[in-house]
N, C-alpha and C positions, 0 to 999 in steps of 0.2 A: 504493500500500500504506500501511496505517496504521503509526504508530510502534510499537504493541504487536506487530503482526505482524513487523516488522523486528527487534524485540528478541527475540522468540521464535526467529527464525531464527539470530540470533547466539548465543543460549543453546544451540541445537542444535549449532551449529558447535563451540563451546567444549567441550560435553559429548563429542562424537565425538572431538575432538582429544585430550582428556585421558584418555578411557577406551579409545580405539583400537577402539571397538566400537559398532555401531548398537544392538545389544540392550542393552549396558550403559548407553549414553546414554539409551535409552528408560526403563530402570529409574530412573536418576538423575532424569529429568525427569517421571517418573510419567505417561508417555504410551505409546502403542503403537509397536511397531517400524515399521509402515507410515507412521505420522505422522512419525517421524524420517526415514525414507527420502524421503518427500514433501518435507520441509523441505530436505533435502540436495539434492534435484533442483532446487528453486527457487533455492537458493544458487548451485549450479553455473551455472544460467542467468543469474542476476544478475551473477555475478563472472567469467563466461566462463572458468572453470577447473574441472577435475575435482575439485580440492581434496583428495580422498583416493583411494588405490588399495587395493583389497581384496587382501590377501595372507594367507598362512598365519599370519603374526604379527599379523594384525588390519588395521585401516584405517590405512595409512601416508600421512601428509600430503605433499602436493606442496610444492615450494619456495615457491610463492605462499601456500599455507595456513600454512606455518611463519612467513612474514613477517607475515601477517595476525593470527596468534594473539595475540601480545603486545598489539597495539592493541585487538583485540576483547575480550580478557580484562580488560585494565585498564579499558576503557570500561564493560564489563558490571558489574564489581565496584563502580565508582563509582556507577552508576545504582542497582544493587540495594542498596548500602549506604545510599544516600539514601532509598530507599523503605522499607528495613527500619527506619531511624531513626524513621520516623513510626509504626511499628507497635510497640505495647507488648505484652509478654507478661505476662499476669497469672496466675500459677500458682494463685491461689485460685479463679479462675473458669474457667480453661481446661479443656477436655475432650480435649485433644490426647494422643496416645499416643507414647511414645518407645521405640525399640528399642536395647537395650544388649547388647553381646557380652561374655560371661563364660565362664571355664572352669568345670568342675563344682566345682572347689575354690573358685573365686570365688563361685559360687552358695551354697555352704555357709557361707562366711565373710561375704560382703558383702551378699548379698540381704536378709537379715533387717533389717540396718541401713538399707538403702536404702528398703525397703518402709515401715518405720516413719517415716522422714523424709518420704517422699512423702505418706503418709496425714496427717501433721501439717500440712505446708505447702502441699500441692497435692492435696486429697482427690479431685478428679475427673480428675486426670491419670493416664493409663494407663502401664504399664511392661511391655514384653515382653522376655524374656531369650532370647538366641540363643546356642547353644553355640559358643564361639570356635573358629575354624579359622585357624591362623597363616598358612597358604598363601593364604587368600582375604581376610583381614581388610583389606588395603590397598584392594582392589577394593570390598569392602563399604562401607568408609568413603567412598571417592571417589564411588561411585554413589549413596550415601544409603540403601543397604539397611539399614545400622545407623547410628544417630546417634552412637555412641561405643563404645569398648571399654576394658576394664580388664584389665591383665595385665603380663607380662614378655615382651615380643615383641622379637625381635632384628632383624627385617628389614622394618620398616615405614618406608618412605622417602617420597620425593616431597614433596607438599605436606601430607602428614598431620602434624598437630601433636601434641606430647605434653607432659604435665606430670607430674612425679614426685609420687606420693602419699606414698610412704614407702620406706625401705630395709628389706630383709628378709634373714634368714639362715636356715640350716637347723638343725634339731634332730632328735632321735630320739624317736619315740613307741613305747611298749611297754606291756604289761600291768602293772597295779599289782601283780599277784601273779606276776610273771615267775619261772619256776622256777630260773633261773641268775643273772641279772643283778641286782645289788643297787642300792645308792645311787649307785654310780659306774660309768660305762661305759668300760671300758678298750679300747684298740685291739684287743687279743686277743679280747675279748668281741665286739666289733663284727664283726671279720672272721670269727669262728667261728659267728656267729648265723645263723638263717634269716631271710631278708629277703623282703619283699613290695614290689613296685614297681608304679607305675601307668604304663602305656605306652599311647599316646605322651604322657607328661607331660614337657613340654619342659625343665623345670627339673632333673630328676634327673641330667642329663649333667654338671652341675657337680661333683657328688659323685663320679661315676665318673671324671671327669678328674683330680681330686685324688688319688684312690686309684691311678689308673694311673701318675701321676708318682711315687708312693711305691712302685711295684712291687707293689701289693696288688690283690686283687679280693674281692668279697663273694659269698656263696652266695645266689642268688635262687631261691627255691623256689615263688614265686607271682607271676604277672603278671596284672593286671586292667585293664580299660579305663577304670574310673571310681573315684573316691574314695568315692562315695556310700555304699555298704554295707560299706566296708572296716573301719571303726572297731570294729564289734562283733567281727569276726574277730580283730583284733589284741588286743582286750581279753581274749579267751578262749583265746589260744594263746601260743606262744613267739616269734611273728613280730615283727620290727622294721620300722618304717615311718619312712623319712626324709622329712621334709616341712617346709614353711615354719614357722618358730617360732611365729608368731601363731596359726596354725591348730592346731598341736600343743597349745599352752597352752589354747586354747578347749575342745578336746575332753578334755583332761586334767582340766578343772575339774569334770567329772561324777563323778570318783572312781574309775572302773574302769581308767583309763589314767594314765600318768605320762610326764613329759618329762625327757630327759637330754641334755646337750650332746654333740655329736659329739666323738670322741676325737682329732680332727685339725682344723686350721683350714680353713675353706672360704670362698671369696669371698662377700661380700654381693651382693645384686642389687636392682634397683629395680622396684617395682610402679608402673606408669604409667597415666595416663588418655590415650587416643588419640582424636582426632577430626579431621575434615576440615572446614575452614571453608566453610560455605555461606552466602553473603552474603544470599540471599533469605530465610533463616530464622534470621538471626543472633541475634535477641533470645531466641527459644526455645532455641536451641542454647547460648547463653551461660548461660542459667538452668540447663540440664541439667548443663553442665560445672561450674559453680559449686557446684551441689548435690552432685554426686558427690564433688568435691574436699573440700568442707566435711564431708561425712559420713564419708569413708574416710581422710582424711589423719591422723586420730588413732586409727585402729583399734588 
């Protein structure tokens, strides 16, 4: 067997071990599931070990596979890092496309900035946006389905890396001509008002938790799945929308809406960039992460 064949077999082994799935390994490696199964069969023959057992929880490694993983992973990273070091990523010439996961709120706030930056420094590089799913994002990053994600995600662990872009807080957005609330938002005003929430918007539980600790609740009269068309409704009604301060200020700049601080303290939260290091594509990935961080860190 040639060296490249052996290396591909090791890549397949590492992908199955980390994803615990033949189909997820195929996605990460951009090959078909039968190709992954064939490589696994060859590895089993070469190493005289079943390596993985198929269960309800996925492909569970044998004792020998667990022993082999650290050696294989380290060797593969060294080889791929050495190869990647010889590859330069030139954003001014590249026609590569990146896939970035954002919430719909992230699309509203961050996408215009990112598109402007890409068009300036990498005019032929493509950008595809995927609606973020907090339950799947770790798998998406690990398999390479997405190249990076931006958000406030609580349970992204494993080898996924993160870098904080900025700290954020919550404010209240309401109509500039609200019939009841003036220049100051009192606790009584907030509790008595009609509220709209976006569900499942993972951030709003912070506000609910603080209010619960205070023994208070708010009157939610409207629940919607997306932020996208909500701002016009808030501008023309008495509804209150609690959302990240930067977003609130951006939409208040148009004049139909205004921003008021919440009448009780809430914890700040971090907006992060998440990615999974793929050594074989490290130069392009590094450029993407650097570009996102440079563009969004001063939003």
